[in-house]
N, C-alpha and C positions, 0 to 999 in steps of 0.2 A: 097540347099541340097537336094534332093530328098524322097519323103514319103519313110520308108520302106513298101514293099507290105505286105500284109497277108498272110500267113503260108496255104498253101494248103492243102486241109484233115480235118482242125482243126472242129470238130462237134461241132456244139452249146448245148453242154451238158450242160453246166452251165448255162445257160440263160434259155434252159428249166427247172432245178433243180430251179433256182431264181422262176419262174414263178409257179412251184409247193410251192414253200416254202411261194411265197405272198400268192397262192392261199390257202393255208392251214392256215397261218394267216387271212386271211379273214374269213375261215370257221370258226377258233374258237372264231373269232370278233363276227362274225354274232351269232354265240349259248352266246357267252354272253351275246353280246346284246338282243338277244330273251330273255335269263334269266335275264336279269337286265328287262326288260320290265315288263316280267312276273312277277316280286317281288316286281315293281313301284305300279303296276298294283293292285297286290295283296294287296299292304299298302294302298294305295288309298282306294279299296273296303273296305278293313276291316277299313278304321279310319270312310269313308262313312256310312258304317255299324252302328258304333258306336254312329256317331251324329245322326243316325237315331232313333237308340235303342233310346238313351237321349230322342229326340223329343218326337217321337213315345210316350214314357213312361209318358213325361211332359202333352202332351195331354191325356190321359188316367188318370192321375191323376185331370186336370182339368174338364174331365169329372164325375168321380165318386165327386169331391167334389160335381157339381151341384144336381147331383141323393142325396148325403148323406146329403146335407144343404136344400135340400124339405123335406127331411125325417126328422133333425131335426125341423124345424121351424113345420111342422103337430104334431109333439109329443109336442113339447113347447106348440104350441096352447091349444092343449087335455090337457097338465098340469095345465095352465091358467082358460080353462074354470073348471076344475074339482074344483079349489080353489074357484070357487066362490060360490059355494055348499055347505051341509052337504055334509062329508063324507059318512056317511049313505046312502043316495041319490046317491053314485055314484057307490056303488060297488052292482054289481048284477044286475042294472037297467035297462030298457028298453032303456032309452035314453045313457046310456053308448055304449049298444049294437049297438045302432045306431050310434053313434058320432065315435066307432071304427069300422064300416063297410064303412060309409064316407070315414076315412082317410084313410082306405087300398084303397080304390076304386080309388081316386086321385093319390097313389102312385104305379105306374105300374109294380115299377122295387121289391116291400114291398111282399111278402106272407102273412103275417097276422100281427095286429095290437092288442097288448092282455094290461091288467093291471093285476099286481100282489103287492097284499097289504102287508102290513111291515112286517107278519107273514110268507109270503111265497107262499099263496094260490093263487091261479086264481081266479080272482075277475072279469073277463070281457074281453069278447072277439065279435069277430064279430057277426051281426044280426041273417047272415046265418049259425049257428052253434050251438048248446048244449053247454053253459059253464060246461067244468065238475070240479070235484070237484078232482083238481089236488095242489099235494104241491109239490112246485118250490124252496122251500128253498136251494137246493144242486144244484141249475142252477150256471152257473159262474159269468153272469150278476146280479143276488139280492146279491150275497154274494159280492159283487164289490161296491155296494150303499149302501148294509144294514151293513156290517160288516167293508168294508174298507174303507166307505164314499167317495167312489169316487165320486164328484161332477158335472163334464164334463159327456159328451156322451161316453159309454162304447161299445167297442167292443167283441164280444165275440168268440174263436174259434167255428169251426163247430159242429156241435150237431147233433145229432137225436131227431127228432119230434116226441112226445109220441102220441099223434094223428094220424099225416099222415105216420109216420116213414120214413120223408124224413130229406136228412142232410142240413142243415141251419145252418147262422150266424146271430146274434143276435145286433142290435143296441140299446140302451137300456139309459134312463134319470130317473133320481129318481125326488120324489113330495114331497117335502117340504109344509108343511103350518105351518100358526103361530110358526114364529120364528124359522125356521129350525127344525122342530118337524117333521120326517120321516114317511111317509104314504104308502110308497108302489114304485114300479116300474112300467112306463109305456115304454114299447118294443115293437121291428117292426123286422120280422126276414127281410133279404135279401137273396133274390130269388138268386139261383146259377145257373137257367136257364137265368136268365137278365145278370147276370151278367159276366158269363165264357164267352159267345160268344163277349162280349166287349172286354174282358182281352184276348181271343183268337185273335181276329182281326189282322191282320197284315199289315192292308195295309200304305203302304208309308214306312212299314220296312220287308222285306219279311226275313220269318224265325223267329220272332218276337216271343218269350212267356213271360209271364207276369201274375204276381199273385197278390193281395192285401193281404197286411199283417197289423198285428196289430204292438203298438209300442215296445212290447218286442219279435218281428219276427215272431211268431208265425201265421201262413195263416189265411184268412178269408176266401177267395174264391182264389181258384187256381184248376191246374189238377194235379190228382194222380201222373203223371210221373215228377212234379217238385214239389211234397211234400218233399224227401227227399233233393234233392239242398235248398232248401229253408230251412230246419234244420242245414244245415253246416253253412251259411249264417246268422245266426239266431245272433252270437253278432256284425258282419258288420251292420246288420239292428236295431239292439240296439242304439250303436255309433250313427246313421248315425238321428233316430228318438229320442230317450229320452236325451243321452247325449250333443248333437249337435259334436260330436266330430269328425265327420264323413268328412275328408276331398277330397275324391276321387269322382267325380261325374261319373267316366266307370273305372272298372278295371276287371283284367283277377280272373277267380275261377277254378282251376282246381281240379277233380276228377280222380276215377277211368273211365269214359266214358267218360272223353276227356276234353277239355279247352270249357269255356263259358266265353263270355263276360256280366258282370251286370252291372248293374247302378239303385243304390236305391232314389227313388224322393218321399220323405215324403210331406204330405200335409201341408197347412201352416195352417188350421183350426182345422184339428182332427189328434187324436193321431195313424192314420194309413199312410201308406205309400204304392205305388206302386212299384213292383220290377220288372224291365225290364231284360230279357234273352235271348241270343242269342249267339247256339252253334258253335264253331269253325268250325266243320263239314260242316255246310250250309253256311259258308261264304266261305269255298274251293270249294262246289259245284257250286255255284255264280260265282267265280272266274273259274273256268275250262270250265264251258258253255262259259263265253267269251270269254275265249282265244284259244280255238280252232282253230278259224278262223288264229290266228297270228301266231301260232305253223304249220299251214298248209302250211303256205305264207314262214317260216321262213325253211321248210325242202325243196320247191320246191326252193326256193331262193339257197340251199345246190345244188341240183342235177343240176341246170344252170352254178353254179360256178364250179362244177368238169368237166362239159362239156365244158365251156369255156374257164379253162385253160387246157385243153387237145389241143387243136381248136390253142390257142394262144404259144404252145411253139413249131410251126410247123414253124411259120415265126418269131421265137424271134430272129434269129441272125442279121436278117437284120433290123429288128426293133430298135434293142439295140444300133447297130451303129447307127443309121440315130439319135435315142435318145440322144446318147452320142453328136454327131457331135450339134444338138440343145440347148442343156443342155449347152456345153461350147459357144456358140454363147450367150446365154442368159446370162450365168456368166459374159460374158465380158461386156455385157450392160448392165447389171445389177450393175455391179463394175465398170464402167463407169457414169450412172448415180448418183451414191449413192456419187464417189470423185467429180461430179460436183455439186452435193447441197450442198457439206461440203462447200468447194469454194466458194458457196454463202452465205451460213448460215455465214461462217467465215468473208465474206465481211460485209455482213448486220450488225452480230453485232460490227466490226469496226468502220463501219462508223455512228451507231449510238453509240458507246463509243465515239467517238469523236462528234458526235452533244450534246452531255451531259456534255461532257470536257467542250467544247466552250461555252454552256449555263450557266455552273454553273462557268467559269471562266466572264461571263460579268456578270451576277448576283453579284460575290463578287467585281469587279470593278467598278461597279455602287454603291453597295453601302459604298467602302472605298472611292471612289473619293468625295462622299460626306459628309462622314463623317472626312475626313481628310484635305477636303478643305477650311472648314472655318475654324477652328484654325489655319491654314498656312497662310490665304488668312490676316487674322488679326496681326499675325505674323508681317508679310512680310511688311502689308500696315505702320505697327506705327512703325515698326523698321526703315523704308525708313524715314518716316517725321522725326522721332530724326536724324537720321544720315544727313540729308539735313538741319537740321535746319529751317526748311519751316514755323514754325512761331517768328522765329528769335533766336539770342542768348539768349533772356532774358524771354524766356516764359517756365520757368522748372517747373511750376507748370502742366502745359499741359503736359510737355513730361513726367512727372512723373506719370501722371496719365496713359499716354500711355504707358510706361514700365510694371504698375501695370497689364496692359490688356495684355501687352506679354504676363507676368507671369501666369494668369489666363488662355490665349490660350495655351499655353506651359506645364500648370499643364493639362488642359482639354484632350492635343494631349497625354501627357504621359497616363492620365489614360484608356481612348482611347487603345494606344495600349500594359497595362498590361493588360488589360480585352480581349481583342485580344489574348495574347498569355496563358493569363491564360484557358480561352475556350479551345484554340488549347490545350495543355496540357490535359488538363480531356480528351476530346474526343478522343485522341492519346492513354489517357491507361496511361501517363507519370505522372501526379498529383499527387504526394506523401505528404498524411498525417499523421503526426504525433498526436495521441491524447495524452492529458494528461489532469491534472483534470484545471481547469479553472471557477475562480469567474466570472458568470453571471453579476452580477448586477455591476460589475466593467468594465466587457465589452461592458453592455449597455450602464452605463455613460461615458466611452470614445467617442463610437461613436456616443450618443447622441450630447455629445459638436462639433465636428466636423461639423454634420449637422444644429445645431443651427447655427453656424457662417457663412455658406454656403447662409443659407433662412434665413436672420438677417431680410429681409423685408415682410415677411408674417406673418399674423395675425390666428396666431396657438396655440393652447394651448396643450403643452406636458402631457399627462395624464402616469405618470412611477411608475408600481408596481410590482418589480421584487424580491424581497428576497432576502435571502443569501442563494442562490443555488448554487451549484456544478456542473458545467459541463463537459461530457470528448468529446473532441472536441480537433481540431489543433487551436490553439490560432489565426493564420494568417486568417486561412480559415473560424473560426468564427466572426471573425473580419468585414472580407468582405461581409459577410452572413447578418449580423446586417446592418453596412454603407449601402448597396445594400435598404435592407426592409427600413429601417428607412428614409433613403434619397431618394427612390421612393414615398414614404408617403409626406414628407414635400415636395417635389419637384410638386406634383400635386395637394395637397392642401393649397389653396392660404388663405382659412380663415377656423376654423374650429378647430378638434378637432384632435388630433395621441394619440391614446390609445398602449403600453407595459405593455404585462403581461407575466408571465413566472408563470408555478405549476410545483412540484415537486410530480409526477405520484408514484414515487415506484419505475417500471423497466422500465421508461423513464420519461424525460424531453419536457415540451411543452412550447415554447417561441410564443405568441402571438403578431401582432402586425394590428392593425387595424384605420383607418384613413377615414375623410369624404368628400373626394372625389370626381371626375365624375363618378367613380365607371365602371365596364365592363359588357359586356354582356359574355356568353359561349362561344363564339365562338371570341370573343377579348379575351380571357383567355387562349384558344390554342394558340391564333397568338403571346401572349406575351413573353410564353416557347419557340417561336422561334428564335434563335439566328438574331440579324441585324434587330429585326423584332418589330413596334412600332405601339399598336393598331388603333392610328389616327395620321393621317403623321400633321393635324393642331398641334395637340399636339407636333409633333416633329419639328416644326417650332417655338414655342414656350417656349422648355425646349430641354436642351442640352440633348445628350446620343446616345448612340451606339444601344439600343435594346437588350443588352446585360445582363441587371441586371436579372431579373427573370430567366432568363436560368444559369446563371451563380448559382444564389443561389439553384435551382434545381439540379444541377449535382452536389454541392458541400455536399448538405445535403444530396442526394444520398451516396454520396462516405462514411460517417459519419453511414450511416446504417438507416438513419432515414427517412421520407416523406414530403411530404407540402401541405397540403390543401389549394384551394384559394376559397371563396366563395365572389361573388360579384355581384352587379345588375347597372344598368344605375342611376346614381342621387341617390344610395345609398352608397356610398364609397367602399373600398375595405377591407375584413377581410382575413388575411394570417395565417396561423397557421404551426410552426415546430413543428415535435416531433422527436427527439433524443432520442436515449438507453441510457437506464442508464450505462451500459457496454461500452467500445469500441468496436469497430466490427473489426473480425480478419483479416488478410491479405485476406486470400481468397476469405472471403466476397466482402473486398477493392478491390480484382480484377475483382471479379464477378459483381461490378457493375460498373466498368473502361471496362470490356469486353461489357456489356450491353449498353452502352451508346457508347463505340466505332462503335457500329453496325448502328449507330443514326446519324454517321457523314454529317454535309453540305457541299455540292459539293463545296462549295465557300472557305470552311478551305479547303479541300482535293486538290483545286489547289493551 
């Protein structure tokens, strides 16, 4: 059938509109991307600015602490010196003036060092000045030590110097002699001309402003324009320094003039803090300066996009047709490729499943051929001897012994088949238990009698201590559990002791079986819990068994909602502890255990 030719005169208006619509979408996406980039950059810049503010403020705290440490050490040195001489020789003496002058010279960040006596009078100043007769008892620092008994360094609010009429803050220490007798105050003025440049420096933190404050939030050194902000932050500063309840390293503070990022970094050695502040307006200015090139590029891209959309709309019809043909071809190729890949994957999966099934079948046949051949060979061999009367008609004793061997081999074969069937039911989730009250001592005694009959030749002492304990369990399953545990202990213990204990723990019952056999390593314990596995092939040759004993015990205990713990080491015997819940497990719990076990079915059983 010939293809239908396109109709004449059909304008490519729909394609042009599509191009214009696409260009509009791209333009919107470009605008949105530009806005997102701008917002992301602003968020990152704000986060970096906050981090820089915190680091810068911490650096200022460290710098301030070093300066205050030097001041504190100098003042304490003067106090110790004054304590060594009578107080009358300290007040207004040349030696005192010289000592104060030397202390001032050693501290570039200190404007003056002076001495105030216990009555609040100025009694010592540096040697370059005449000590005036000033009454300083109304000063904060003197009242803090003399009246409030403040023992540590005290920092006052900015006050007016009566001599030089300068604004200054004071750091002071009390002087005590003869068993805490208050003698006065040694004080030093913190020069604003030293601290203000340090606090105002914004190296590494553009736009940052800092202030040195006391523990109560009042400023020690601060610029005038930040005094109002500090007054509003006073409660937050007090919580951070005095109460220790502050939990925000960086937070926002909004006033009428705008939002400010604030960090409060308290000193670890003094009752002060450095408050770092960064205005949101400063961050916006930095962001706008950084984003200007991006906004310019986005505008140019919009212009180019508009021009390109106009050019593309003219040849859209032909290009659209070509694109449709190419798209259809590409989809066909992609579909064919996907179908080929699906078929290849299905074939690979089928081959893998076949290989796994074949391997599982081989493993199952290898195990079962060994375990079934031994008793069958004995049954066939001895029955043939008896049937043929190979030792004559009168060898009845020998024939009776062979018949006994046939019986033992048949019982072993039946036990093997029963174990396989039980494990298959458990793994398939079809093993049903009916818990009821069972006398544990009677069950242990019955199992012990059977085990002792089977292992009469072993030099083993049984130490049994169970007591009158009632356990909720399925009687048949409990007997199978005990027979496997005690039977394994007797099988692998040629000489020594087997201990059986039981405890009633209130909400659970524990059964403990220990032997003095060869023991196992951790890897062998894991191997013993796997179906048809024995930890040592040499043991498998000396002892009958399928390797299902511990596997069945583990599965049956878990069906009861219990748990099993195995503790063993080579040449140190094996200790197995079972824990059964006091109440029987609910049907839902039993189903969950069966489901969990079904997911671990061995490939041999599935075959």
